[in-house]
matplotlib code that plots the C-alpha trace (Angstrom):
import matplotlib.pyplot as plt

x = [-15.3, -11.8, -9.2, -7.7, -8.4, -6.0, -4.9, -1.3, -1.1, 1.6, 3.1, 4.3, 3.1, 1.1, 3.4, 6.4, 4.5, 3.2, 6.6, 7.9, 4.9, 5.5, 9.2, 8.5, 6.0, 8.3, 11.3, 9.4, 8.6, 5.1, 3.0, 1.8, -0.5, -2.5, -2.2, -2.3, -6.0, -6.2, -4.8, -4.0, -1.1, -0.2, 2.8, 3.7, 4.7, 5.6, 4.1, 0.8, -0.4, -1.3, -3.8, -5.0, -6.1, -5.3, -6.8, -5.5, -7.8, -6.1, -3.0, -4.0, -3.2, -6.1, -5.3, -7.7, -6.2, -8.5, -6.7, -3.7, -2.1, -4.2, -1.2, 0.0, -1.6, -2.9, -0.7, 2.4, 1.3, 0.4, 3.7, 5.8, 4.0, 4.3, 8.0, 8.5, 6.4, 7.0, 10.5]
y = [7.9, 6.4, 8.2, 5.1, 1.3, -1.3, -4.9, -6.2, -9.9, -11.8, -15.3, -16.9, -16.2, -13.2, -12.6, -12.0, -9.7, -7.7, -7.5, -5.9, -3.5, -2.6, -2.0, 0.2, 2.4, 2.6, 3.4, 6.6, 7.4, 6.0, 3.8, 0.3, -1.8, -5.0, -8.7, -11.2, -10.4, -6.6, -3.4, 0.2, 2.5, 6.2, 7.9, 11.6, 12.6, 16.2, 17.3, 15.6, 12.3, 9.2, 7.1, 3.8, 0.3, -3.2, -6.6, -9.9, -11.9, -15.2, -14.1, -10.5, -7.5, -5.2, -1.5, 1.3, 4.8, 6.9, 10.2, 11.4, 14.7, 16.0, 16.3, 12.7, 10.3, 6.9, 5.3, 6.7, 5.2, 1.9, 1.7, 2.5, -0.2, -2.8, -2.2, -2.5, -5.6, -7.7, -6.4]
z = [-1.9, -2.1, -4.1, -5.6, -5.7, -7.2, -6.7, -6.7, -7.5, -5.7, -5.4, -2.2, 1.3, 2.3, 5.3, 3.1, 0.8, 3.7, 5.3, 2.0, 2.0, 5.6, 5.0, 2.1, 4.1, 7.1, 5.0, 3.9, 7.6, 7.6, 9.8, 8.8, 11.0, 10.5, 9.9, 7.0, 6.4, 6.5, 7.9, 7.3, 6.5, 6.2, 4.9, 4.4, 0.8, -0.1, 3.2, 2.6, 3.8, 1.8, 3.9, 2.9, 3.8, 2.5, 2.4, 1.2, -1.0, -2.2, -4.1, -4.4, -2.2, -2.5, -1.8, -1.2, -0.9, 1.1, 0.7, -1.2, -2.4, -5.2, -7.6, -7.0, -9.5, -8.4, -11.0, -9.3, -5.9, -7.5, -9.4, -6.4, -4.3, -7.0, -7.4, -3.7, -3.2, -6.4, -7.2]

ax = plt.figure().add_subplot(projection="3d")
ax.plot(x, y, z, "-o")
ax.set_aspect("equal")
plt.show()
């Protein structure tokens, strides 16, 4: 069972949105692989890993967090990614 599921609506091209997502993950020392359809990412936070996948459906970036630190709420992850992608 996934730890978190959420969608981030976006405008414009999926390539630019994914470039922002990739930059945000890599800025935190993480890995981001995939294409404009789907992919996966991982990043270390507080010594624990956040591992997830993404898929693009129309103008939504659908995120599934497979594992995360117990004390890190899904809303914090979602908020961070939204601020990096749509901000």
